[in-house]
Each structure stands twice: as C-alpha cells, then as structure tokens.
C-alpha positions in Angstrom: -2.3 67.0 -47.2 0.0 68.7 -44.7 -2.8 68.6 -42.1 -3.4 64.9 -42.7 0.3 64.2 -42.4 0.5 65.8 -38.9 -2.7 64.1 -37.9 -1.2 60.7 -38.8 1.9 61.5 -36.8 -0.2 62.3 -33.7 -2.2 59.1 -34.0 1.0 57.0 -34.3 2.4 58.7 -31.3 -0.7 58.0 -29.2 -0.5 54.3 -30.2 3.2 54.0 -29.4 2.6 55.5 -25.9 -0.4 53.4 -25.1 0.3 50.6 -22.5 -1.6 47.3 -22.9 -1.9 45.2 -19.7 -1.5 41.5 -20.6 -2.7 39.1 -17.9 0.1 36.8 -16.7 -0.6 33.1 -17.2 -1.5 31.0 -14.2 1.2 28.4 -13.6 0.0 25.3 -11.8 2.8 23.2 -10.3 1.9 19.5 -10.0 4.1 17.3 -7.9 4.2 13.8 -9.3 3.9 11.1 -6.6 7.2 9.4 -5.7 5.6 6.9 -3.3 2.3 5.1 -2.7 1.1 4.7 0.8 -1.5 2.4 2.3 -2.9 2.0 5.8 -1.7 -1.4 6.9 -1.8 -3.8 9.8 1.1 -6.3 9.8 1.2 -9.4 11.9 4.4 -10.2 13.9 6.1 -13.4 12.7 6.5 -14.9 16.2 3.5 -13.7 18.2 1.0 -12.8 15.5 0.4 -9.5 17.3 -1.1 -6.8 15.0 1.1 -3.8 14.3 -0.7 -0.8 12.7 1.3 1.4 10.4 1.9 2.4 6.8 2.9 0.3 3.8 5.1 2.4 1.5 6.4 1.7 -2.0 8.4 3.8 -4.4 6.9 4.6 -7.8 10.3 4.1 -9.3 11.9 0.7 -9.7 15.5 0.0 -8.7 18.1 -2.4 -10.1 17.3 -5.2 -7.7 15.0 -6.2 -4.9 15.6 -5.3 -1.3 15.6 -1.5 -1.5 14.1 0.1 1.6 12.7 3.4 2.6 14.2 5.3 5.6 11.6 7.1 7.7 11.3 8.9 11.0 8.2 9.0 13.1 7.0 10.9 16.2 3.8 10.9 18.2 3.1 13.7 20.7 -0.2 15.2 22.0 -2.4 13.2 19.6 -0.3 14.4 16.6 1.5 11.8 14.5 4.4 12.9 12.3 5.9 10.7 9.6 8.9 11.9 7.6 10.1 10.0 4.5 13.9 10.6 4.3 15.5 8.5 1.7 15.5 5.3 -0.4 18.3 3.0 0.7 20.2 0.3 -1.3 20.5 -3.2 0.2 23.9 -4.4 1.2 23.7 -7.2 -1.4 21.8 -6.4 -4.6 20.2 -9.4 -6.1 17.0 -10.3 -7.9 14.9 -8.5 -10.5 14.2 -4.7 -10.5 11.7 -3.8 -7.9 10.2 -0.8 -6.1 11.6 0.2 -2.7 9.3 -1.2 0.0 8.9 -0.5 3.7 6.4 -1.1 6.5 6.4 1.8 8.9 4.9 0.8 12.3 3.0 3.6 14.0 2.0 2.1 17.4 -1.2 1.3 19.2 -4.1 3.8 19.0 -7.1 3.9 21.2 -10.4 5.0 19.6 -10.4 8.6 18.7 -9.2 11.3 16.2 -5.6 12.2 15.6 -3.9 14.7 13.4 -1.2 13.5 11.1 1.6 15.1 9.0 3.4 13.2 6.3 6.6 15.0 5.1 8.6 14.1 2.0 12.3 15.1 2.3 14.2 17.4 4.5 15.3 20.5 2.6 12.4 22.1 0.8 10.2 19.4 2.2 6.7 18.6 0.9 4.3 18.6 3.7 0.8 17.0 3.7 -1.6 17.2 6.7 -4.6 15.2 7.5 -6.6 13.3 10.1 -6.5 9.7 11.3 -9.8 8.3 12.7 -9.7 5.1 14.8 -12.9 3.3 15.9 -15.3 0.4 15.2 -12.6 -1.9 14.1 -11.3 0.5 11.3 -8.6 3.0 10.6 -9.4 5.9 8.3 -7.1 8.6 7.0 -8.4 11.7 5.3 -6.2 14.3 3.6 -7.1 17.4 1.7 -4.0 17.2 -0.4 -1.2 14.7 -0.8 2.2 16.1 -1.9 4.8 13.7 -3.3 2.8 10.5 -2.6 -0.4 8.8 -3.5 -2.6 7.6 -0.6 -4.3 4.6 -2.0 -6.0 2.5 0.7 -7.4 5.1 3.1 -9.7 2.8 5.1 -8.3 -0.3 6.8 -10.5 -3.0 8.5 -9.0 -5.1 11.3 -8.8 -8.8 10.6 -11.2 -11.0 12.5 -9.7 -13.8 14.6 -9.0 -17.1 12.8 -8.7 -15.6 9.4 -6.6 -17.6 7.0 -5.3 -16.8 3.6 -2.6 -17.5 1.1 -1.9 -19.4 -2.1 -0.2 -22.5 -3.6 2.3 -21.8 -6.4 1.7 -24.0 -9.4 4.3 -22.9 -12.1 4.2 -26.5 -13.5 1.0 -28.0 -14.9 1.6 -31.2 -12.9 1.3 -29.2 -9.6 -2.3 -28.0 -10.2 -4.0 -31.3 -9.2 -2.2 -31.7 -5.9 -2.8 -27.9 -5.2 -6.5 -28.4 -5.8 -6.5 -31.4 -3.6 -4.8 -29.4 -0.8 -7.6 -26.8 -1.1 -10.2 -29.6 -0.8 -8.5 -30.9 2.3 -8.1 -27.4 3.7 -11.9 -26.9 3.5 -12.3 -29.7 6.0 -10.5 -27.6 8.6 -12.0 -24.3 7.7 -15.2 -22.5 6.6 -16.1 -19.6 4.4 -15.2 -16.3 6.1 -17.9 -13.8 7.0 -16.0 -10.7 5.8 -17.6 -7.4 4.9 -16.3 -5.8 1.6 -13.2 -3.7 2.2 -9.5 -3.5 2.6 -7.9 -5.8 5.3 -4.3 -5.0 4.6 -3.1 -8.3 3.2 -6.1 -8.5 0.9 -9.2 -6.7 -0.3 -12.7 -8.2 -0.4 -15.0 -6.9 -3.2 -18.7 -6.4 -3.0 -19.2 -9.6 -5.0 -17.2 -11.6 -2.5 -14.0 -11.9 -4.6 -10.7 -11.2 -3.0 -7.4 -9.7 -4.2 -4.0 -10.0 -2.5 -2.2 -6.8 -1.6 1.1 -6.2 -3.4 3.0 -6.8 -0.2 2.2 -10.6 -0.4 1.0 -11.0 -4.0 2.3 -14.1 -5.6 5.0 -13.8 -8.3 4.0 -14.0 -11.9 2.8 -17.4 -12.8 0.0 -19.8 -11.9 -1.2 -20.2 -8.3 -4.2 -21.5 -6.4 -5.5 -18.9 -3.8 -7.5 -19.3 -0.7 -9.2 -17.2 1.9 -10.8 -19.1 4.8 -11.7 -19.0 8.5 -9.9 -21.7 10.6 -12.3 -24.0 12.6 -9.8 -26.7 13.5 -6.7 -26.6 15.8 -3.4 -25.1 14.8 -1.8 -28.6 15.0 -4.3 -29.9 12.5 -3.5 -27.1 10.1 0.3 -27.5 10.6 0.0 -31.2 9.9 -1.9 -30.6 6.7 0.6 -28.0 5.5 3.6 -30.1 6.4 2.3 -33.1 4.6 1.9 -31.2 1.3 5.1 -29.2 1.6 7.2 -32.3 2.3 5.6 -34.7 -0.1 8.4 -36.6 -1.8 6.5 -37.1 -5.1 5.2 -33.5 -5.5 6.2 -31.0 -2.8 4.2 -27.8 -2.9 5.3 -24.2 -2.2 2.5 -23.0 0.0 2.4 -19.5 1.5 -0.1 -19.3 4.4 -0.9 -16.4 6.7 -3.4 -16.0 9.5 -4.6 -13.3 11.8 -2.6 -15.1 14.5 0.6 -15.1 12.5 2.1 -16.9 9.5 2.2 -20.7 9.1 
C-alpha cells in the first residue's frame, strides 16, 4: 500500500507539471461598410457635358436630407487617390431622414489602365487598392478588397447621344390618364433606344430590356410613369411638349426629364 501511495504521488506530480499547448483562436475582423460607391457619369446642368466620377452614399441615415460627404482627390502618374474625410451636416436641416450623398468628379481619362486608392478616414485610415480600366465606352473598377465601403456598380457604360429618360409623378389617380397621354405624345418625338444590358449611371438596363432608375434620381415613393427613349426630334419640339404638360391649367404634371445632352 505504501508503494502504491508513493506511485500515485509521482503520477499526480507528472500531471501537474505537464504543459498542454492550446491553439489560440483565429480572430477575423470584419469592417462593416459605412458607404456605398458606384462608378458614375453625371451630366452638367448647363452644358450637358459628361463628368466621370463616383457616386457615394452613406449606409447610415441622418435626421434630414442634404447631408454631404467631404472628400479629397488627387491624380498623379496614372494613380488616382480618393479620400473620404467626413459626413457634413447641411446649413439648414429639412426633409425626411436620408443618407448622406455626394458625387465626386474624377476628371477626364483617356483609354488605359490606372491604379486607384480609396481611403476611408485620416487617423487609422482604411485603405483599399484597385485598378480602373477605361476603354470601349466603359469604365471598370476592380478591387481585391474593399474596406469600409461597398463597391456596387463596378462597370459603367457611357450614354449614347440623344438618350432620354425620366418619369411623370402621378400621386393622384386623376393624373394617370394625362401622364399616359404624355407618354403617347412623347413616342412621336422619340424611338426605342438600342441599349445593351448594363449600368449607365442614371439607370440600369436588364437583359430582358427592363430598366431601373439609379437611387440618385429614383422617384419618391408613390405612383409614377417612367420612360426611356431616344430623341429623334428637335430640342424645341421636346421642350414644347414638356412645357405644354407642365403648364396645363387643368392638370399640370410634374415631369422629371434628363438626357445625355443635359436635363430638360
């Protein structure tokens, strides 16, 4: 018994001195996106000239509309740098809660390949690197990883000349018949557009020929009559048609109309 007692003590001692290596858990840090970013080509109000850039929106909504996103850009030696600095409150806060929105112009690019860096913040900044390809009427951005933002529309097609799109707001049932009549009259000045499926900035064309407005111009909640056409008549003819329906004394219509040559 005495021998067994000492043997037990020895075994307990060995167990207490044995070191077991436990593998440390792998901690994966995921950065939730704070912004969404699209490639975008905006038309200047006065000249209709295309401006290539990025459309940014915050994931968070703020207390009113009009919040903007402050950025800083630089372009040197075929390298484009975009830094997202802050969300800024408007001077007058009105309207419903809304994301912060900003179009960030990047300039004119000849066909070729460019490196791009998108940085979120200043101190302890999140940096994402990628490539911008320009050619054949398209812009395409590729990134191995996006940190702090979600890159949604990565391929942008340039709008063909004479493209026309928009909608008529019809919140009241009585506005639907004149809105449909406007569309009928508009067809006499336009034709079906020959657009390949893809994202065109202001709208997306599906493989089935359907189209969807980008959130930058999407109509407010409620009824509307959309249109996407190619203008075959003169600007004056289109302006006359729009003015007639907008200024109709009996039933004026709220018509939003854009074109590849500028808004109407």
